[in-house]
C-alpha positions in Angstrom: 93.9 111.0 90.2 94.2 114.1 92.4 91.3 116.1 93.9 90.8 118.3 96.9 88.4 116.6 99.3 86.5 117.8 102.4 86.3 114.9 104.8 83.5 114.4 107.2 82.2 111.7 109.5 85.3 109.4 109.8 84.5 106.0 111.3 87.4 104.0 112.7 87.3 100.2 112.8 89.8 99.3 115.4 89.8 95.6 114.6 90.8 96.0 111.0 92.8 99.2 111.5 90.8 100.9 108.7 88.9 104.2 108.5 85.6 104.7 106.6 85.5 108.2 105.3 82.7 110.2 103.7 83.8 113.1 101.6 82.4 116.1 99.8 83.9 117.3 96.5 82.9 120.5 94.8 81.5 120.2 91.3 84.6 121.5 89.5 86.9 119.0 91.2 84.4 116.2 90.7 84.4 116.7 86.9 88.2 117.1 86.7 88.9 113.9 88.8 86.0 111.8 87.3 84.7 110.9 90.8 81.3 109.1 91.0 79.1 108.1 94.0 80.0 104.8 95.6 83.6 104.7 94.5 86.1 102.8 96.7 89.8 103.2 96.9 92.8 104.2 98.9 93.2 107.7 100.3 96.8 108.8 100.7 97.2 112.0 102.8 100.0 114.3 101.8 101.3 111.9 99.1 102.7 113.3 95.8 
């Protein structure tokens, strides 16, 4: 799935080398990408 996200409040966990990210998606993108609150997954930046 592809969607344009506005990322805010990144939290870096140095021990596990992971980042917890909260994002905001506008309504049109949310409907198109079928995103729901509480979803978990992998975010790939710049990937095609």
